[in-house]
N, C-alpha and C positions, 0 to 999 in steps of 0.2 A: 504493500500500500504506500502511496506517495506520502512523504512526510509533510505534516501540516506546518505552514509558514504563517506566523501571526503578523509579521512586520508590514505587509501590504495593508491589512485591515487597520492596524494601529496608525500607520501613516495617513490613511484616508480620514480617519476620525480626527486626528490632531490637526491636519490641514484644514478640514472643514470648520473645526472649532475656532481656530485662530483667524480664519478668513471672515467668519461671522463677527468676531470681535473687532476686526479692523473695519468692516463694513458699517458696524454700528456707530463708530466714532464719527464717520462722515468727513467730507472735505469741502463742503460748500461754504463759501464765505457769506456771513450774515451782515447785511448793511447796517442793522441796528447796533450790532456789537462793534462794527468797524468805525462807527462815527464817534468822534471825540477822543479824548485821551484814554478814558476807561469806558468800556461798553458793559451794560448790565441788562439782562433780559431773562425772563422766565423761560424754561425749556418748552413748556406747553402753554397754550392760551387758556386752557380750562383744566381745573382740578376738582375732584370730588372731595368733600370734607374728610379729613383723615389721611388723604393720600400724601405721598412724599413730594413736597414742593421743591423743585430744584431750580436754582438760579445760576446762570452762566455769567462769568465775569471774564472779559477779554482785556488784556493789557496791551494798549496801542502805544505805550511809551517805550523809550530806549533804556529804561532802567527797571529793576525788579520791583514788582508791586507786592507789598506786604499788607494783608488784611488781618488786623489784630483781633484778639479775643476781646469781646465786649462784656463787661460785668457791671453789675450794680450791687456793691457790697460783695457778698459771696454768691450772688445769684447770676447765673449765666444768661446772657441776652443773645438773640440771633445776631449774625454778622451784619445784618441790614436793619435799617429802620423800616417798619412795616406800617402801611397806611391803608385804611379802608374807606370807601366812598360812603359818607353818611351826611344826610341833610344838605345835599348839594355841594359838598367839598370833601377832599380827602383828609381824614383825621388820623393821627397816630394811634396805634393799637398798643395797649399796655398788657403786661403778662401777670397772671396771678400764681403761676407755678414756681417752684423753688428748685430749679436745676443747679447743681453745684458748678461753680465757676471753674473748678479744676478740670472739668470734663471738656472744656474748650481747647481748641488747637489753632495755632496761627497758620494761615494759608498764604503761600507765596505763589505768585504768578510770574513766570519769566517773560521778558520782552517779546511781544508778538504772539504770545501763547494765551490760552484761555483755560479756565478751570470751572467745573460745575460744583456748586456748593449745595449740599442737602440741608433742608430745613425740617427734616422729619421730626426732630425732638420738639418742634414748636407747632406741629400740624393742628393741634386742637387749641392750644393756649393762644395762638396768634391768628390762626385761620379757621376757627371753629364755627364761623357763621357764614352763610351764603352771601355773596355780594361781589363787588369790584374791588380789586386790591392792586397795589404796586409797592415795590420796595426801593430803597435808596441806600447806596453805599456812601457812608460819610467818612471822608479822609481829610487830612490837613490841607490837601490841595483843592478840595471842593466836594460837592455832593453830586453823585451820579445816580440818576433815577432810571428805573426800568419802565417799559410800557405797561399798560394795565393788563391784568389777567383776571379770570373769573373763578370764584369758588362756588361749586354747585352742590346740591343735595345728592348724596350717594344713591345709586340705583338699588332696585329691589334685591338683586342677587348679592350685592355687596353688603347690604344690611343683613340679609339672611346668613351670609358667611360669618360676619362679625358676631352675630348674636348666638348662633348655634355651634360654631367651631372655634373661632378665634378667642372669644371672651371666656368660654369655659377652660380652654387650655391655659390662657393667661392666668386665670384665677387659681387653678390647681397648682400651677408653678409658683405663683406668689405665696399661696398657703404653705407649700412645702418649704419655701425659702424662709418664711416667718418662723416656722416651728422647728426647722433643723438647726443644729448648733452652728453659730458663726455666720448665719445668713449666706451660706455659700451657694452660688448659682450652680456649680458643678455637682454638688451633692443632690440638689433639687432636680437637676436634669436626669441624673442616674435613677433617682427614686421615681420620677415621672415615667421614665422608660420602662422600669420594672413593673410599675402598676399597669401601664398600657399593654405590655406583652403578656402579663398574667391574665388580664381580662380577655385577651385574644388567644389564650393558651388552647382552649378547646377547638375553635375554628382553625387555628394554625396547625394543630395536631391532625385534624381531619384533612387539611390541605396537603400535608406531607404524605399522608397515606394515599390521598388521591393521586399525587404525583407518582408514587410507587406503582399504583394500579395502572396508571397510564403507560408506564414503562413496561409493565408486564404484558399488556395487550398490544404494544407497539409492533412486535414482529407480525402478529396476526393482521394488524392494520396495514402493514406494508404489503402483505400478501393480497389483501383486498385491492389496494391501489394498483398492483400489477394485473390482477385478474379483471378489474373493471376500468382499465385505463381509458377505454374508449366510450364508456357509459357513465358519465358524471352523476346522473340522476340515481342510477342503481348503486354507485359507490357511496353516495350520501346516505341512501337508505340502509345499506349494509353497515356503514360506519355507525349510524345511530343505533342500529340493532345490537352491534357489538358493544357499544358503550352501555346500553341499557342492560344487556345480559350480565355484564361484569360490574354494574353499578358505578360506572365512571362518569363523572361530570367534569369536563375540562375547565369550566369556569370556577369550580370550587377551590382549585389549587391557587387561584389568583385572589380570592376574597381577602385574606389577611393583608396582602400587599396593597390592595386597593383601599382598604380601611386606613392603613398606615400613611399613605401618601398625603391625604388632607391634614393629618396630624403633623407630619413633617413640614408641610408648607406653613401651617399655622405657627408651629414652633419657630420657623425662620422669621416670620413677621413679628412674633413676640420678642425674639432676641434682637432683631434688627432695629426695632423702634419701641417695643412695648415695655421696656424696662426703664424708661425715662419718666419723670414726674408728669409729663404731658399726657401720658396714657392712664392717669389715675381715674379718668372718667369711666373706664371699663371695669374698675375694681368693684366687686360686690360689697354692699353696705355691711353685711354681717361679718366680714373679715375684720380682724383687729386693725387698729390704726397703725400704719407702717409706712415709713418714707422709702420710696423706691430707690432713692439715692444711697440708702444704706446697704444695698445688695453688694455682696463681695464676689466679683467675677473671676478671682484668682483660682487656678486649678493646676497644681503641679508645675508652677512657674509660668503658666500660660494665662493670657487674658481671654476668657471665653467670649467676650463681646467683639473680639477682633479676629481677622482671618489668620490662619496658620497655613503656610504653604509647604511645609515639609513633614513634621511629625504626625499630625492628625491625618493627612491624606494617606501617608504610608501605613499607618496603623489600621485605618478603616479599610483601605484597599487590601491589606494583608488578611484581615479578618474575613472580608468578603471572599477572597480566594480560597481560604481554608474551608469556609462553609460550602462553597461550590465543589471543592475537592471531595468533601464528605458526601455530598449529594451524588456526585458522579461515581464514587466508589460503590455506593449502595446500588446505583442503577446497573453498574457492570455486573455485580453479583446476581442481581435479579434476572438480567437478560441473558447471561451466559448459558444458563441451562435450557433456554428456549431457542434462541437463534442469535446470530451475530447482528449487530446494528448495521443498517445500511450505511454506505460510505458517506452519503450526503448528511445523514443525521449525526454521524460520528464527527464529521468536520464542523458542523454547527455547534455541537457540544463543546468541542475544543475551543472554538472561537469565543463562545460565551464564557467559558472557564477563564480565559486569559483577558479578553477585552472588557468584560463587565467590571472586574475589579479596577482596571485602569480608568475606565470612565467614571466610576464612583469616586476614585481618588482625585481625579481632576475636578469633579463637581464639589467635592469636600473642600478643596483649596479655594473655591470661589465663595464659600459660605462662612459665617461666623463659626468659631471653633466649638461653640456650644451645640450647634446643629450636628457637627461631626461627632461630638461626644454622644449625642443621642443615637445617631446611626451606628456608631461603633458598639455602644452598649446593647442596642437592639440586635445587632448581628451576633455579638458574643452570646446573647441569650438564645438566639436561633441555633448557634453551633452546639451548645449544650443540649438543646432539644433534639437536634439531628443525631448527636452521639447516642442519646438514649434510644432513639428509634433504630439506629443502625445496630445497636447492641442486641436487638431482638425483642424490644419491648412491645412491638406491634405484631409479633409472629402469630399470636392467637387470633388477632383481629383479621389477619389477611389469609389465614389458612384455607378458608372456604373459597376465596377467590383463586388461590393457587390450584385447587382441585378443578375449578371451572376452566382455567386456562389449559390444563393438561387434557381435559376432555375435548375442548374445542380443537386442539391440535391433533386429535386422533384421526382415524381413517374417515373418508367421506361416507356420510350417511349415518354416523354415530349419533345417538340421542343423548340429551342431558336430562 
């Protein structure tokens, strides 16, 4: 058999990823940003309440532009003055939240360059009402205003997402942070992961067994594909009959993963902007009074609110590879006694085994380390679960199906 070569697939994936990154940056010159010494403009003309409002600043000078951290006492202010159109004129917006001034960072823009500044920590405190807004960058050399932009009411789906998924995840995480010692974010993320995986233990266990049954009937399915290659209708009918006979549901093996994806996305948004005082509007009233600025993001020397480009991607990718290795090992044992896997399927399995961990490692590097910690903990939980299944904990549950597979593989005309 021809040796599987992963490098072409890896090269295509990486080339596509970086090409999309370059395309997103764009090269079109904006006349608003190019006018004057300093150009200031909102990235979009319209934002829903709570969305990440991003402001682009372009330095048209021949010297480095430094945008300082603005504070009022110990309270962090946005990098720009914010104005809302009220009673016929633009009036300044004041903030009632208490973000720590130490959280601010100086932004530098090189001559002829531009940078986009996120106002996500101020989405509700400064932009929490619908209306017309503009921002102004105040520097010793002058005040540079942006064009107007709109803040709108969020859509139905956004409200549904925030109420049923985002807000519960945020509050469970905050509750864990409050009651765990030291208010450590890392401990809360690990505890949250264990709670979620334990809740999903039964469906995930069924999913693992469903995957195993799928592999057991795979040789028979390949025979049907060859037998009815020219009759797709008959092939679909026989495939459904085969799945029904062996109680195989292809979608059941995907259910735990489909449930986890919304949780993963919600956790990303919680970590990305939900741990600032601005998000206090989402905290349930029955939780004890707690300042979100007291959360400790340190974990083994890492700041979980920031991206880590080396350790977390390598650990998460390695754990994912180990889990897939365990899954493939079990599959080989199950299928060896029945028939050899088709060449195409074996190649696909090898590609998934190596490419999937690399993809997950790359994505982990693009996310806050806390999200990588969640995914790594969840994968480790899955590894332990897979080891238990591989050790024979499911033998009794699948013995009946094993008999059915052997009967189906018998001579033509045999009955069940």
